[in-house]
N, CA, C and O atoms as a CHARMM CRD file, in Angstrom:
* protein
*
  336
    1    1 UNK  N    103.95700 -70.68300   8.87300 PROA 1      0.00000
    2    1 UNK  CA   103.68800 -71.54600   7.73900 PROA 1      0.00000
    3    1 UNK  C    104.53000 -71.14000   6.52900 PROA 1      0.00000
    4    1 UNK  O    105.08400 -71.98300   5.82300 PROA 1      0.00000
    5    2 UNK  N    104.61100 -69.81800   6.30800 PROA 2      0.00000
    6    2 UNK  CA   105.37900 -69.32700   5.16700 PROA 2      0.00000
    7    2 UNK  C    106.86900 -69.64000   5.34400 PROA 2      0.00000
    8    2 UNK  O    107.55600 -69.94600   4.37000 PROA 2      0.00000
    9    3 UNK  N    107.36600 -69.56500   6.56800 PROA 3      0.00000
   10    3 UNK  CA   108.78000 -69.86000   6.84300 PROA 3      0.00000
   11    3 UNK  C    109.09100 -71.32400   6.54200 PROA 3      0.00000
   12    3 UNK  O    110.17500 -71.63000   6.04400 PROA 3      0.00000
   13    4 UNK  N    108.17400 -72.21800   6.83000 PROA 4      0.00000
   14    4 UNK  CA   108.35800 -73.64100   6.54600 PROA 4      0.00000
   15    4 UNK  C    108.43500 -73.86400   5.04300 PROA 4      0.00000
   16    4 UNK  O    109.28600 -74.62300   4.57900 PROA 4      0.00000
   17    5 UNK  N    107.57700 -73.22800   4.28400 PROA 5      0.00000
   18    5 UNK  CA   107.59400 -73.37400   2.82300 PROA 5      0.00000
   19    5 UNK  C    108.88300 -72.81500   2.22200 PROA 5      0.00000
   20    5 UNK  O    109.46600 -73.41300   1.31800 PROA 5      0.00000
   21    6 UNK  N    109.31800 -71.66800   2.72800 PROA 6      0.00000
   22    6 UNK  CA   110.58000 -71.08900   2.24600 PROA 6      0.00000
   23    6 UNK  C    111.74100 -72.01200   2.59500 PROA 6      0.00000
   24    6 UNK  O    112.62700 -72.22800   1.76900 PROA 6      0.00000
   25    7 UNK  N    111.74800 -72.56100   3.81200 PROA 7      0.00000
   26    7 UNK  CA   112.80200 -73.49500   4.21800 PROA 7      0.00000
   27    7 UNK  C    112.82000 -74.74200   3.35100 PROA 7      0.00000
   28    7 UNK  O    113.88900 -75.20700   2.95400 PROA 7      0.00000
   29    8 UNK  N    111.64500 -75.28900   3.05300 PROA 8      0.00000
   30    8 UNK  CA   111.57800 -76.46200   2.18000 PROA 8      0.00000
   31    8 UNK  C    112.06500 -76.13000   0.76900 PROA 8      0.00000
   32    8 UNK  O    112.73800 -76.94300   0.13600 PROA 8      0.00000
   33    9 UNK  N    111.72900 -74.94700   0.28100 PROA 9      0.00000
   34    9 UNK  CA   112.18700 -74.52000  -1.04600 PROA 9      0.00000
   35    9 UNK  C    113.70000 -74.39500  -1.10500 PROA 9      0.00000
   36    9 UNK  O    114.33000 -74.84700  -2.06100 PROA 9      0.00000
   37   10 UNK  N    114.27900 -73.78300  -0.08700 PROA 10     0.00000
   38   10 UNK  CA   115.74200 -73.64100  -0.03000 PROA 10     0.00000
   39   10 UNK  C    116.40100 -75.01000   0.08900 PROA 10     0.00000
   40   10 UNK  O    117.41600 -75.26800  -0.55700 PROA 10     0.00000
   41   11 UNK  N    115.83500 -75.88100   0.90400 PROA 11     0.00000
   42   11 UNK  CA   116.38200 -77.23800   1.04500 PROA 11     0.00000
   43   11 UNK  C    116.31100 -78.01300  -0.25300 PROA 11     0.00000
   44   11 UNK  O    117.24900 -78.73000  -0.59900 PROA 11     0.00000
   45   12 UNK  N    115.20200 -77.87700  -0.98400 PROA 12     0.00000
   46   12 UNK  CA   115.04700 -78.58800  -2.25600 PROA 12     0.00000
   47   12 UNK  C    116.07400 -78.10300  -3.27800 PROA 12     0.00000
   48   12 UNK  O    116.68900 -78.91200  -3.97400 PROA 12     0.00000
   49   13 UNK  N    116.26100 -76.77800  -3.37000 PROA 13     0.00000
   50   13 UNK  CA   117.24000 -76.21600  -4.30200 PROA 13     0.00000
   51   13 UNK  C    118.65400 -76.67700  -3.92700 PROA 13     0.00000
   52   13 UNK  O    119.44000 -77.04500  -4.79900 PROA 13     0.00000
   53   14 UNK  N    118.97400 -76.65600  -2.62300 PROA 14     0.00000
   54   14 UNK  CA   120.29700 -77.11000  -2.17900 PROA 14     0.00000
   55   14 UNK  C    120.53100 -78.57700  -2.47200 PROA 14     0.00000
   56   14 UNK  O    121.62000 -78.96000  -2.90000 PROA 14     0.00000
   57   15 UNK  N    119.51400 -79.40700  -2.24400 PROA 15     0.00000
   58   15 UNK  CA   119.64000 -80.83700  -2.52100 PROA 15     0.00000
   59   15 UNK  C    119.86500 -81.08400  -4.00200 PROA 15     0.00000
   60   15 UNK  O    120.70400 -81.90600  -4.36900 PROA 15     0.00000
   61   16 UNK  N    119.13500 -80.39000  -4.85400 PROA 16     0.00000
   62   16 UNK  CA   119.29700 -80.54100  -6.30400 PROA 16     0.00000
   63   16 UNK  C    120.69500 -80.10500  -6.74400 PROA 16     0.00000
   64   16 UNK  O    121.30400 -80.74000  -7.60600 PROA 16     0.00000
   65   17 UNK  N    121.20000 -79.02400  -6.15500 PROA 17     0.00000
   66   17 UNK  CA   122.54000 -78.54100  -6.49500 PROA 17     0.00000
   67   17 UNK  C    123.60100 -79.56800  -6.09600 PROA 17     0.00000
   68   17 UNK  O    124.53400 -79.82200  -6.85800 PROA 17     0.00000
   69   18 UNK  N    123.46400 -80.15500  -4.91100 PROA 18     0.00000
   70   18 UNK  CA   124.42600 -81.17500  -4.48000 PROA 18     0.00000
   71   18 UNK  C    124.38000 -82.41100  -5.36700 PROA 18     0.00000
   72   18 UNK  O    125.42500 -82.98900  -5.66700 PROA 18     0.00000
   73   19 UNK  N    123.19100 -82.82700  -5.79100 PROA 19     0.00000
   74   19 UNK  CA   123.08100 -83.97400  -6.69800 PROA 19     0.00000
   75   19 UNK  C    123.73900 -83.68500  -8.03100 PROA 19     0.00000
   76   19 UNK  O    124.38300 -84.56400  -8.60400 PROA 19     0.00000
   77   20 UNK  N    123.58800 -82.45900  -8.54300 PROA 20     0.00000
   78   20 UNK  CA   124.19400 -82.09200  -9.82200 PROA 20     0.00000
   79   20 UNK  C    125.72100 -82.11000  -9.72100 PROA 20     0.00000
   80   20 UNK  O    126.39400 -82.58400 -10.63700 PROA 20     0.00000
   81   21 UNK  N    126.26700 -81.60400  -8.62700 PROA 21     0.00000
   82   21 UNK  CA   127.72200 -81.60600  -8.43300 PROA 21     0.00000
   83   21 UNK  C    128.22800 -83.03700  -8.30100 PROA 21     0.00000
   84   21 UNK  O    129.26600 -83.37600  -8.87100 PROA 21     0.00000
   85   22 UNK  N    127.52100 -83.87700  -7.56500 PROA 22     0.00000
   86   22 UNK  CA   127.93300 -85.27400  -7.40200 PROA 22     0.00000
   87   22 UNK  C    127.90100 -86.02800  -8.71000 PROA 22     0.00000
   88   22 UNK  O    128.80800 -86.81500  -8.98300 PROA 22     0.00000
   89   23 UNK  N    126.88800 -85.81400  -9.52600 PROA 23     0.00000
   90   23 UNK  CA   126.78300 -86.49100 -10.81900 PROA 23     0.00000
   91   23 UNK  C    127.90500 -86.04200 -11.74300 PROA 23     0.00000
   92   23 UNK  O    128.44000 -86.85100 -12.50200 PROA 23     0.00000
   93   24 UNK  N    128.27100 -84.76500 -11.69300 PROA 24     0.00000
   94   24 UNK  CA   129.35000 -84.26500 -12.54200 PROA 24     0.00000
   95   24 UNK  C    130.68000 -84.88400 -12.14000 PROA 24     0.00000
   96   24 UNK  O    131.48600 -85.21400 -13.01000 PROA 24     0.00000
   97   25 UNK  N    130.93600 -85.05100 -10.83400 PROA 25     0.00000
   98   25 UNK  CA   132.20900 -85.62000 -10.40700 PROA 25     0.00000
   99   25 UNK  C    132.29700 -87.10000 -10.77600 PROA 25     0.00000
  100   25 UNK  O    133.38300 -87.57800 -11.10400 PROA 25     0.00000
  101   26 UNK  N    131.20400 -87.82900 -10.73300 PROA 26     0.00000
  102   26 UNK  CA   131.20800 -89.23300 -11.15700 PROA 26     0.00000
  103   26 UNK  C    131.43400 -89.32000 -12.65500 PROA 26     0.00000
  104   26 UNK  O    132.16900 -90.18900 -13.12400 PROA 26     0.00000
  105   27 UNK  N    130.81200 -88.43500 -13.40200 PROA 27     0.00000
  106   27 UNK  CA   130.95100 -88.44400 -14.85500 PROA 27     0.00000
  107   27 UNK  C    132.39300 -88.14100 -15.25200 PROA 27     0.00000
  108   27 UNK  O    132.86900 -88.66500 -16.26000 PROA 27     0.00000
  109   28 UNK  N    133.10600 -87.30400 -14.48200 PROA 28     0.00000
  110   28 UNK  CA   134.48700 -86.95500 -14.79500 PROA 28     0.00000
  111   28 UNK  C    135.44800 -88.11100 -14.54200 PROA 28     0.00000
  112   28 UNK  O    136.53500 -88.13500 -15.11900 PROA 28     0.00000
  113   29 UNK  N    135.07800 -89.07000 -13.69400 PROA 29     0.00000
  114   29 UNK  CA   135.96500 -90.18600 -13.36100 PROA 29     0.00000
  115   29 UNK  C    135.96600 -91.29100 -14.41300 PROA 29     0.00000
  116   29 UNK  O    136.79000 -92.20200 -14.33000 PROA 29     0.00000
  117   30 UNK  N    135.08900 -91.24200 -15.37800 PROA 30     0.00000
  118   30 UNK  CA   135.01300 -92.29600 -16.38400 PROA 30     0.00000
  119   30 UNK  C    136.29300 -92.28700 -17.20500 PROA 30     0.00000
  120   30 UNK  O    136.74600 -91.22800 -17.64000 PROA 30     0.00000
  121   31 UNK  N    136.87300 -93.45100 -17.41800 PROA 31     0.00000
  122   31 UNK  CA   138.11700 -93.57900 -18.16100 PROA 31     0.00000
  123   31 UNK  C    137.89400 -93.17800 -19.61400 PROA 31     0.00000
  124   31 UNK  O    136.95400 -93.66100 -20.24500 PROA 31     0.00000
  125   32 UNK  N    138.74500 -92.29800 -20.15900 PROA 32     0.00000
  126   32 UNK  CA   138.58200 -91.91200 -21.55200 PROA 32     0.00000
  127   32 UNK  C    138.78100 -93.11400 -22.48300 PROA 32     0.00000
  128   32 UNK  O    139.62300 -93.97600 -22.23500 PROA 32     0.00000
  129   33 UNK  N    138.00100 -93.14900 -23.54100 PROA 33     0.00000
  130   33 UNK  CA   138.07500 -94.28200 -24.46700 PROA 33     0.00000
  131   33 UNK  C    139.37900 -94.31400 -25.24600 PROA 33     0.00000
  132   33 UNK  O    139.79100 -95.37400 -25.71600 PROA 33     0.00000
  133   34 UNK  N    140.03100 -93.17600 -25.38900 PROA 34     0.00000
  134   34 UNK  CA   141.26900 -93.14000 -26.16000 PROA 34     0.00000
  135   34 UNK  C    142.50100 -93.30600 -25.27500 PROA 34     0.00000
  136   34 UNK  O    143.60600 -92.95900 -25.69400 PROA 34     0.00000
  137   35 UNK  N    142.33400 -93.83500 -24.04700 PROA 35     0.00000
  138   35 UNK  CA   143.48900 -94.04800 -23.18000 PROA 35     0.00000
  139   35 UNK  C    144.30500 -95.23400 -23.68300 PROA 35     0.00000
  140   35 UNK  O    143.78100 -96.14600 -24.32300 PROA 35     0.00000
  141   36 UNK  N    145.58400 -95.19900 -23.38000 PROA 36     0.00000
  142   36 UNK  CA   146.52600 -96.18900 -23.90600 PROA 36     0.00000
  143   36 UNK  C    147.24700 -96.87700 -22.75300 PROA 36     0.00000
  144   36 UNK  O    147.62400 -96.22300 -21.78100 PROA 36     0.00000
  145   37 UNK  N    147.44200 -98.18900 -22.85200 PROA 37     0.00000
  146   37 UNK  CA   148.13700 -98.95900 -21.83000 PROA 37     0.00000
  147   37 UNK  C    149.64200 -98.73000 -21.97600 PROA 37     0.00000
  148   37 UNK  O    150.22200 -99.05200 -23.01300 PROA 37     0.00000
  149   38 UNK  N    150.28100 -98.17000 -20.93100 PROA 38     0.00000
  150   38 UNK  CA   151.71200 -97.86400 -20.99200 PROA 38     0.00000
  151   38 UNK  C    152.46700 -98.46000 -19.80500 PROA 38     0.00000
  152   38 UNK  O    153.54400 -97.97600 -19.45900 PROA 38     0.00000
  153   39 UNK  N    151.92700 -99.49100 -19.18100 PROA 39     0.00000
  154   39 UNK  CA   152.56600-100.08600 -18.00500 PROA 39     0.00000
  155   39 UNK  C    153.95000-100.63700 -18.33100 PROA 39     0.00000
  156   39 UNK  O    154.83600-100.61300 -17.47600 PROA 39     0.00000
  157   40 UNK  N    154.15200-101.13100 -19.55200 PROA 40     0.00000
  158   40 UNK  CA   155.44400-101.72100 -19.91700 PROA 40     0.00000
  159   40 UNK  C    156.52900-100.67300 -20.15600 PROA 40     0.00000
  160   40 UNK  O    157.68700-101.04900 -20.33800 PROA 40     0.00000
  161   41 UNK  N    156.21200 -99.38100 -20.16500 PROA 41     0.00000
  162   41 UNK  CA   157.21800 -98.33300 -20.37700 PROA 41     0.00000
  163   41 UNK  C    157.92100 -97.92300 -19.09000 PROA 41     0.00000
  164   41 UNK  O    158.91500 -97.19900 -19.14400 PROA 41     0.00000
  165   42 UNK  N    157.43500 -98.36600 -17.93500 PROA 42     0.00000
  166   42 UNK  CA   158.02600 -98.05800 -16.62400 PROA 42     0.00000
  167   42 UNK  C    158.18600 -96.55600 -16.40200 PROA 42     0.00000
  168   42 UNK  O    159.28800 -96.07300 -16.14300 PROA 42     0.00000
  169   43 UNK  N    157.07800 -95.82300 -16.50500 PROA 43     0.00000
  170   43 UNK  CA   157.06300 -94.38300 -16.26100 PROA 43     0.00000
  171   43 UNK  C    156.43200 -94.14000 -14.89200 PROA 43     0.00000
  172   43 UNK  O    155.40600 -94.73200 -14.55700 PROA 43     0.00000
  173   44 UNK  N    157.05900 -93.25900 -14.10100 PROA 44     0.00000
  174   44 UNK  CA   156.60100 -92.96700 -12.74900 PROA 44     0.00000
  175   44 UNK  C    156.49800 -91.46100 -12.54800 PROA 44     0.00000
  176   44 UNK  O    157.25400 -90.69600 -13.14600 PROA 44     0.00000
  177   45 UNK  N    155.55600 -91.03700 -11.70100 PROA 45     0.00000
  178   45 UNK  CA   155.53600 -89.67800 -11.17000 PROA 45     0.00000
  179   45 UNK  C    156.16700 -89.78300  -9.79000 PROA 45     0.00000
  180   45 UNK  O    155.73700 -90.59600  -8.97300 PROA 45     0.00000
  181   46 UNK  N    157.19200 -88.96000  -9.52000 PROA 46     0.00000
  182   46 UNK  CA   157.92800 -89.02700  -8.25900 PROA 46     0.00000
  183   46 UNK  C    157.84900 -87.67000  -7.56300 PROA 46     0.00000
  184   46 UNK  O    158.11100 -86.63500  -8.17700 PROA 46     0.00000
  185   47 UNK  N    157.48800 -87.67800  -6.27800 PROA 47     0.00000
  186   47 UNK  CA   157.47700 -86.46300  -5.46000 PROA 47     0.00000
  187   47 UNK  C    158.90000 -86.21400  -4.97900 PROA 47     0.00000
  188   47 UNK  O    159.49200 -87.06800  -4.31900 PROA 47     0.00000
  189   48 UNK  N    159.44500 -85.06100  -5.30300 PROA 48     0.00000
  190   48 UNK  CA   160.82400 -84.72800  -4.91700 PROA 48     0.00000
  191   48 UNK  C    160.93000 -84.39200  -3.42500 PROA 48     0.00000
  192   48 UNK  O    162.02500 -84.41000  -2.86100 PROA 48     0.00000
  193   49 UNK  N    159.79700 -84.08600  -2.78800 PROA 49     0.00000
  194   49 UNK  CA   159.81300 -83.73100  -1.36400 PROA 49     0.00000
  195   49 UNK  C    159.90900 -84.96900  -0.47600 PROA 49     0.00000
  196   49 UNK  O    160.76300 -85.02900   0.40800 PROA 49     0.00000
  197   50 UNK  N    159.03500 -85.96100  -0.70100 PROA 50     0.00000
  198   50 UNK  CA   158.96600 -87.09600   0.22600 PROA 50     0.00000
  199   50 UNK  C    159.28200 -88.44500  -0.43300 PROA 50     0.00000
  200   50 UNK  O    159.41300 -89.45000   0.26500 PROA 50     0.00000
  201   51 UNK  N    159.40600 -88.48200  -1.76100 PROA 51     0.00000
  202   51 UNK  CA   159.75400 -89.72700  -2.42900 PROA 51     0.00000
  203   51 UNK  C    158.58000 -90.60400  -2.83900 PROA 51     0.00000
  204   51 UNK  O    158.79400 -91.70800  -3.34000 PROA 51     0.00000
  205   52 UNK  N    157.34500 -90.14500  -2.64200 PROA 52     0.00000
  206   52 UNK  CA   156.17800 -90.92400  -3.05900 PROA 52     0.00000
  207   52 UNK  C    156.20000 -91.10000  -4.56600 PROA 52     0.00000
  208   52 UNK  O    156.49700 -90.15800  -5.30100 PROA 52     0.00000
  209   53 UNK  N    155.88500 -92.31600  -5.03400 PROA 53     0.00000
  210   53 UNK  CA   155.90200 -92.61700  -6.46400 PROA 53     0.00000
  211   53 UNK  C    154.56600 -93.18600  -6.90400 PROA 53     0.00000
  212   53 UNK  O    153.95600 -93.98200  -6.19000 PROA 53     0.00000
  213   54 UNK  N    154.10700 -92.77300  -8.09300 PROA 54     0.00000
  214   54 UNK  CA   152.93100 -93.33500  -8.73400 PROA 54     0.00000
  215   54 UNK  C    153.35900 -93.85800 -10.08900 PROA 54     0.00000
  216   54 UNK  O    153.94500 -93.11600 -10.87700 PROA 54     0.00000
  217   55 UNK  N    153.08000 -95.12600 -10.37900 PROA 55     0.00000
  218   55 UNK  CA   153.40800 -95.66900 -11.69200 PROA 55     0.00000
  219   55 UNK  C    152.27700 -95.34800 -12.66200 PROA 55     0.00000
  220   55 UNK  O    151.09900 -95.49000 -12.33400 PROA 55     0.00000
  221   56 UNK  N    152.65000 -94.91500 -13.85200 PROA 56     0.00000
  222   56 UNK  CA   151.67900 -94.61400 -14.90000 PROA 56     0.00000
  223   56 UNK  C    151.38300 -95.91900 -15.63100 PROA 56     0.00000
  224   56 UNK  O    152.28300 -96.53100 -16.20700 PROA 56     0.00000
  225   57 UNK  N    150.12000 -96.34300 -15.60700 PROA 57     0.00000
  226   57 UNK  CA   149.74900 -97.59100 -16.28300 PROA 57     0.00000
  227   57 UNK  C    148.84700 -97.33400 -17.48600 PROA 57     0.00000
  228   57 UNK  O    148.85700 -98.11100 -18.44100 PROA 57     0.00000
  229   58 UNK  N    148.06700 -96.25500 -17.45200 PROA 58     0.00000
  230   58 UNK  CA   147.20300 -95.88600 -18.57600 PROA 58     0.00000
  231   58 UNK  C    147.40900 -94.41100 -18.84400 PROA 58     0.00000
  232   58 UNK  O    147.47900 -93.60500 -17.91600 PROA 58     0.00000
  233   59 UNK  N    147.50400 -94.06200 -20.10600 PROA 59     0.00000
  234   59 UNK  CA   147.76700 -92.68900 -20.48500 PROA 59     0.00000
  235   59 UNK  C    146.62400 -92.16900 -21.33900 PROA 59     0.00000
  236   59 UNK  O    146.32600 -92.72100 -22.39800 PROA 59     0.00000
  237   60 UNK  N    145.99400 -91.11600 -20.87800 PROA 60     0.00000
  238   60 UNK  CA   144.94700 -90.42400 -21.62400 PROA 60     0.00000
  239   60 UNK  C    145.38200 -88.97900 -21.71300 PROA 60     0.00000
  240   60 UNK  O    146.39000 -88.66700 -22.34600 PROA 60     0.00000
  241   61 UNK  N    144.62300 -88.09000 -21.07900 PROA 61     0.00000
  242   61 UNK  CA   145.04600 -86.70500 -20.97000 PROA 61     0.00000
  243   61 UNK  C    146.07000 -86.62100 -19.84600 PROA 61     0.00000
  244   61 UNK  O    145.81100 -87.08900 -18.73700 PROA 61     0.00000
  245   62 UNK  N    147.21800 -86.03600 -20.11900 PROA 62     0.00000
  246   62 UNK  CA   148.28200 -85.98300 -19.13300 PROA 62     0.00000
  247   62 UNK  C    148.04700 -84.82100 -18.18000 PROA 62     0.00000
  248   62 UNK  O    147.94600 -83.66700 -18.59700 PROA 62     0.00000
  249   63 UNK  N    147.96200 -85.14300 -16.89800 PROA 63     0.00000
  250   63 UNK  CA   147.90500 -84.15000 -15.83500 PROA 63     0.00000
  251   63 UNK  C    148.89700 -84.58100 -14.77800 PROA 63     0.00000
  252   63 UNK  O    148.75900 -85.65500 -14.19200 PROA 63     0.00000
  253   64 UNK  N    149.88700 -83.75600 -14.53100 PROA 64     0.00000
  254   64 UNK  CA   150.89500 -84.09000 -13.53400 PROA 64     0.00000
  255   64 UNK  C    150.26700 -83.91400 -12.15600 PROA 64     0.00000
  256   64 UNK  O    149.82400 -82.81800 -11.81100 PROA 64     0.00000
  257   65 UNK  N    150.22800 -85.00000 -11.35700 PROA 65     0.00000
  258   65 UNK  CA   149.63200 -84.88900 -10.02100 PROA 65     0.00000
  259   65 UNK  C    150.49400 -84.04500  -9.09700 PROA 65     0.00000
  260   65 UNK  O    151.67500 -83.81500  -9.35900 PROA 65     0.00000
  261   66 UNK  N    149.88400 -83.59100  -8.01800 PROA 66     0.00000
  262   66 UNK  CA   150.60100 -82.82100  -7.00300 PROA 66     0.00000
  263   66 UNK  C    150.64100 -83.65300  -5.72300 PROA 66     0.00000
  264   66 UNK  O    149.66100 -84.30500  -5.36000 PROA 66     0.00000
  265   67 UNK  N    151.77600 -83.62000  -5.05400 PROA 67     0.00000
  266   67 UNK  CA   151.92800 -84.28400  -3.77000 PROA 67     0.00000
  267   67 UNK  C    152.79500 -83.38100  -2.92800 PROA 67     0.00000
  268   67 UNK  O    153.77700 -82.83700  -3.43300 PROA 67     0.00000
  269   68 UNK  N    152.47300 -83.20400  -1.68500 PROA 68     0.00000
  270   68 UNK  CA   153.18500 -82.28100  -0.78300 PROA 68     0.00000
  271   68 UNK  C    153.09700 -80.84300  -1.29400 PROA 68     0.00000
  272   68 UNK  O    153.92200 -80.00900  -0.92100 PROA 68     0.00000
  273   69 UNK  N    152.11700 -80.54200  -2.13600 PROA 69     0.00000
  274   69 UNK  CA   151.92800 -79.18800  -2.64100 PROA 69     0.00000
  275   69 UNK  C    152.75500 -78.84500  -3.85700 PROA 69     0.00000
  276   69 UNK  O    152.60100 -77.75900  -4.41500 PROA 69     0.00000
  277   70 UNK  N    153.62000 -79.72900  -4.28000 PROA 70     0.00000
  278   70 UNK  CA   154.48800 -79.47100  -5.43500 PROA 70     0.00000
  279   70 UNK  C    154.16800 -80.45300  -6.56100 PROA 70     0.00000
  280   70 UNK  O    153.78600 -81.59200  -6.29300 PROA 70     0.00000
  281   71 UNK  N    154.31900 -80.02300  -7.82800 PROA 71     0.00000
  282   71 UNK  CA   154.10600 -80.96300  -8.92700 PROA 71     0.00000
  283   71 UNK  C    155.13700 -82.09800  -8.86100 PROA 71     0.00000
  284   71 UNK  O    156.27800 -81.89200  -8.44800 PROA 71     0.00000
  285   72 UNK  N    154.72100 -83.27500  -9.27000 PROA 72     0.00000
  286   72 UNK  CA   155.61600 -84.42700  -9.24400 PROA 72     0.00000
  287   72 UNK  C    156.43100 -84.47100 -10.53100 PROA 72     0.00000
  288   72 UNK  O    155.97900 -83.98900 -11.57000 PROA 72     0.00000
  289   73 UNK  N    157.63200 -85.04600 -10.46800 PROA 73     0.00000
  290   73 UNK  CA   158.50900 -85.16100 -11.63100 PROA 73     0.00000
  291   73 UNK  C    158.21900 -86.46300 -12.36400 PROA 73     0.00000
  292   73 UNK  O    157.85000 -87.46300 -11.74600 PROA 73     0.00000
  293   74 UNK  N    158.38500 -86.44800 -13.67700 PROA 74     0.00000
  294   74 UNK  CA   158.20100 -87.64000 -14.50000 PROA 74     0.00000
  295   74 UNK  C    159.54900 -88.34000 -14.63100 PROA 74     0.00000
  296   74 UNK  O    160.53700 -87.72300 -15.02900 PROA 74     0.00000
  297   75 UNK  N    159.58700 -89.63400 -14.29500 PROA 75     0.00000
  298   75 UNK  CA   160.82400 -90.41500 -14.34400 PROA 75     0.00000
  299   75 UNK  C    160.55300 -91.68700 -15.12700 PROA 75     0.00000
  300   75 UNK  O    159.56500 -92.37700 -14.87600 PROA 75     0.00000
  301   76 UNK  N    161.44000 -92.00300 -16.09100 PROA 76     0.00000
  302   76 UNK  CA   161.32600 -93.27900 -16.80000 PROA 76     0.00000
  303   76 UNK  C    162.53400 -94.12500 -16.43200 PROA 76     0.00000
  304   76 UNK  O    163.68100 -93.68800 -16.52300 PROA 76     0.00000
  305   77 UNK  N    162.23800 -95.35300 -16.01200 PROA 77     0.00000
  306   77 UNK  CA   163.29600 -96.26700 -15.59500 PROA 77     0.00000
  307   77 UNK  C    163.39000 -97.40600 -16.60000 PROA 77     0.00000
  308   77 UNK  O    162.42100 -97.69600 -17.30100 PROA 77     0.00000
  309   78 UNK  N    164.53400 -98.04500 -16.67400 PROA 78     0.00000
  310   78 UNK  CA   164.63400 -99.21500 -17.55600 PROA 78     0.00000
  311   78 UNK  C    163.64300-100.29100 -17.11800 PROA 78     0.00000
  312   78 UNK  O    163.49900-100.57300 -15.92900 PROA 78     0.00000
  313   79 UNK  N    162.97800-100.87200 -18.07700 PROA 79     0.00000
  314   79 UNK  CA   162.01000-101.92000 -17.76900 PROA 79     0.00000
  315   79 UNK  C    162.74300-103.14900 -17.24000 PROA 79     0.00000
  316   79 UNK  O    163.78700-103.52400 -17.77500 PROA 79     0.00000
  317   80 UNK  N    162.21500-103.76800 -16.21400 PROA 80     0.00000
  318   80 UNK  CA   162.83400-104.95600 -15.64200 PROA 80     0.00000
  319   80 UNK  C    162.47700-106.16700 -16.48200 PROA 80     0.00000
  320   80 UNK  O    161.36800-106.25700 -17.00900 PROA 80     0.00000
  321   81 UNK  N    163.40000-107.08500 -16.60700 PROA 81     0.00000
  322   81 UNK  CA   163.12700-108.32800 -17.31200 PROA 81     0.00000
  323   81 UNK  C    163.27900-108.22500 -18.82600 PROA 81     0.00000
  324   81 UNK  O    162.90800-109.15900 -19.53700 PROA 81     0.00000
  325   82 UNK  N    163.81400-107.11800 -19.34000 PROA 82     0.00000
  326   82 UNK  CA   164.00800-106.97600 -20.77500 PROA 82     0.00000
  327   82 UNK  C    165.49500-106.88300 -21.06200 PROA 82     0.00000
  328   82 UNK  O    166.24300-106.28100 -20.29200 PROA 82     0.00000
  329   83 UNK  N    165.92000-107.47000 -22.15300 PROA 83     0.00000
  330   83 UNK  CA   167.33000-107.38900 -22.56000 PROA 83     0.00000
  331   83 UNK  C    167.56500-106.06800 -23.26200 PROA 83     0.00000
  332   83 UNK  O    166.70300-105.59900 -24.00600 PROA 83     0.00000
  333   84 UNK  N    168.76000-105.44200 -23.02800 PROA 84     0.00000
  334   84 UNK  CA   169.05700-104.15500 -23.68600 PROA 84     0.00000
  335   84 UNK  C    169.29600-104.27700 -25.15700 PROA 84     0.00000
  336   84 UNK  O    169.55500-103.27500 -25.82500 PROA 84     0.00000
């Protein structure tokens, strides 16, 4: 009987810990209110290893993503459809 109560206690603590971690990760995904739309600047993160590209469309806190284990390079290209 005591083993069942201890097992339930450990399970309850573990479940609560997992819920707290899940709630924190959802809270971190919320878009910052001070983010800025930069899609018209044609800025990309490019992986030098395999060529994967991510276009930057909103800018908040800058964190350079990693792909293939290496940080990606920031590349700005001329915007298409604009006169020089």
